C-alpha positions as CSV (number, residue, x, y, z in Angstrom):
1,M,85.7,121.9,83.3
2,Y,87.2,118.3,83.2
3,V,90.8,119.6,82.5
4,A,90.6,122.2,85.3
5,A,89.3,119.7,87.8
6,H,92.0,117.2,86.7
7,I,94.7,119.8,87.2
8,R,93.4,120.3,90.7
9,D,93.6,116.6,91.4
10,L,97.1,116.4,90.1
11,Q,98.2,119.4,92.2
12,S,96.6,117.6,95.3
13,L,98.5,114.3,94.8
14,P,99.8,113.1,98.2
15,L,103.5,113.1,97.4
16,A,104.6,111.8,100.8
17,Q,102.3,108.7,100.4
18,I,103.5,108.2,96.8
19,A,107.1,108.3,98.1
20,G,106.1,105.8,100.7
21,A,104.7,103.5,98.0
22,A,108.0,103.9,96.1
23,E,109.8,102.8,99.2
24,L,107.6,99.7,99.6
25,L,108.3,98.9,95.9
26,H,112.0,99.4,96.4
27,A,112.0,97.1,99.5
28,A,110.1,94.4,97.6
29,H,112.6,94.7,94.7
30,A,115.6,94.6,97.0
31,A,114.2,91.5,98.8
32,N,113.2,89.8,95.5
33,R,109.6,89.7,96.6
34,R,106.5,89.5,94.4
35,I,104.2,92.5,93.7
36,F,100.5,91.9,92.9
37,I,98.3,94.6,91.5
38,F,94.6,94.5,90.8
39,G,91.5,96.5,90.1
40,N,88.3,96.5,88.0
41,G,87.3,98.2,84.8
42,G,89.5,101.2,84.1
43,S,91.5,100.4,87.3
44,A,92.1,96.9,85.8
45,A,93.6,98.6,82.7
46,N,95.7,100.8,84.9
47,A,96.9,97.7,86.9
48,S,97.9,96.0,83.6
49,H,99.7,99.2,82.4
50,F,101.6,99.5,85.7
51,A,102.7,95.9,85.6
52,T,104.0,96.4,82.1
53,D,105.9,99.6,83.0
54,L,107.4,98.2,86.2
55,G,108.1,94.8,84.8
56,K,109.7,96.1,81.6
57,G,110.8,99.8,81.8
58,A,111.8,100.0,85.5
59,S,113.3,96.5,85.5
60,D,115.4,97.4,82.4
61,A,116.6,100.6,84.2
62,L,117.6,98.7,87.3
63,G,119.2,95.7,85.5
64,R,117.3,93.3,87.8
65,R,113.7,92.3,87.2
66,F,110.7,93.3,89.3
67,K,108.5,90.3,90.1
68,V,105.2,92.0,89.2
69,L,102.0,90.4,88.2
70,S,98.7,92.1,87.3
71,L,95.9,89.8,88.6
72,T,93.6,91.3,86.0
73,D,95.2,89.8,82.9
74,N,94.4,86.1,82.8
75,V,90.9,86.1,81.4
76,A,90.5,82.3,81.5
77,W,91.5,82.1,85.2
78,L,89.4,85.1,86.1
79,T,86.3,83.7,84.5
80,A,86.9,80.2,85.9
81,I,87.2,81.6,89.4
82,G,84.2,83.9,89.0
83,N,82.1,81.1,87.6
84,D,83.2,78.3,89.9
85,Y,83.5,80.3,93.1
86,A,82.5,84.0,93.1
87,Y,83.6,87.2,91.4
88,E,84.8,88.5,94.7
89,D,87.4,85.7,94.8
90,V,89.0,86.5,91.4
91,F,92.1,88.2,92.9
92,V,92.4,86.4,96.2
93,R,92.3,82.9,94.6
94,Q,95.2,83.9,92.4
95,M,97.2,85.2,95.3
96,E,96.6,82.0,97.2
97,N,98.7,80.3,94.5
98,Y,101.6,82.7,94.5
99,A,101.8,85.1,97.4
100,E,104.0,84.7,100.4
101,P,104.6,86.8,103.5
102,G,106.7,89.8,102.6
103,D,105.2,90.2,99.1
104,L,103.3,93.4,98.2
105,A,99.6,93.7,97.2
106,I,98.4,96.9,95.5
107,S,94.6,97.6,95.0
108,V,93.5,100.2,92.6
109,S,89.8,101.2,93.0
110,V,88.0,104.5,92.6
111,S,85.3,103.6,95.2
112,G,87.6,101.6,97.4
113,D,84.7,99.2,97.9
114,S,85.0,96.7,95.1
115,P,84.3,93.4,96.9
116,N,87.1,91.5,95.1
117,C,89.7,94.2,96.0
118,V,88.5,94.3,99.6
119,K,88.7,90.5,99.9
120,A,92.1,90.4,98.3
121,L,93.6,93.2,100.6
122,S,92.0,91.6,103.6
123,W,93.6,88.2,102.7
124,A,96.9,89.9,101.9
125,Q,97.0,91.7,105.3
126,A,96.2,88.4,107.1
127,H,99.0,86.6,105.3
128,G,101.8,89.0,105.9
129,L,101.9,91.0,102.7
130,A,102.5,94.7,102.6
131,T,99.5,96.5,101.2
132,I,98.8,99.7,99.3
133,A,95.4,101.1,98.2
134,L,94.9,103.7,95.5
135,V,91.4,105.2,96.1
136,G,89.2,108.2,95.3
137,A,87.7,110.5,97.9
138,K,85.1,108.0,99.0
139,R,88.1,105.9,100.3
140,G,86.0,102.7,101.0
141,R,87.0,99.5,102.8
142,T,90.3,99.1,101.0
143,A,91.5,102.3,102.6
144,E,90.7,100.9,106.0
145,L,92.7,97.7,105.2
146,A,95.8,99.0,103.5
147,Q,98.9,100.0,105.4
148,L,99.5,102.8,102.9
149,V,96.7,104.8,101.2
150,I,97.1,107.1,98.2
151,E,93.8,109.0,98.0
152,I,92.9,111.1,94.9
153,P,90.6,113.9,96.4
154,D,87.8,113.5,93.8
155,T,84.8,111.2,93.2
156,H,84.7,111.5,89.4
157,Y,85.6,108.1,88.1
158,G,87.4,109.3,85.0
159,R,89.5,111.9,86.7
160,V,90.4,109.6,89.6
161,E,91.4,106.8,87.2
162,D,93.5,109.4,85.2
163,A,95.2,110.6,88.4
164,Q,95.8,107.0,89.6
165,M,97.6,106.3,86.4
166,T,99.7,109.3,87.0
167,V,100.6,108.0,90.4
168,L,101.4,104.6,88.9
169,H,103.6,106.3,86.3
170,L,105.4,108.3,89.1
171,L,106.1,105.0,90.9
172,C,107.6,103.4,87.8
173,Y,109.6,106.5,86.7
174,A,111.1,106.8,90.2
175,F,113.0,103.7,89.1
176,M,113.3,104.4,85.4
177,E,114.7,107.9,85.8
178,L,116.6,107.4,89.1
179,P,117.8,103.8,89.1
180,E,120.0,104.5,92.1
181,F,116.8,105.3,94.0
182,G,117.7,108.3,96.2
183,S,115.5,109.9,98.8
184,N,114.0,112.5,96.4
185,V,112.4,110.0,94.0
186,I,109.0,111.7,93.6
């Protein structure tokens, strides 16, 4: 049952939106802008994985580095912000240190309603960053805030996280397998 439903999710991936996200990544890379990615739980792991693949594999293929940072990876900073301010501030407080207009913020959340992701995307939008939200079928507030939404048409957390990682791999491999970045990247 899980595999059959996962296959349906993969067959339903919104390829036009994924290609649009690849274009935003390409534009950020071309302009030497920063890319911030964040999420909670399994989505945090996916964010870390994406930052690694984009920062290493895709950068190696292009010969120039992506400036990508997973905001889920500095445990000391996350816990200091969560303890001293609020858990909903753990991503936005990091972006306040580094983000500039023209950078790109990517939220990964199955529900789309994680308060820390919502606050970070809201801040990013207000400060001139391009924004992408990867969400499940419930969409949530992040889908309302982002300029580009990639929705996985399922509400099952495991399958949505699996499909979101596939989307993130597609984005990385658009650069790793096609470093000249043509119009048919996805």
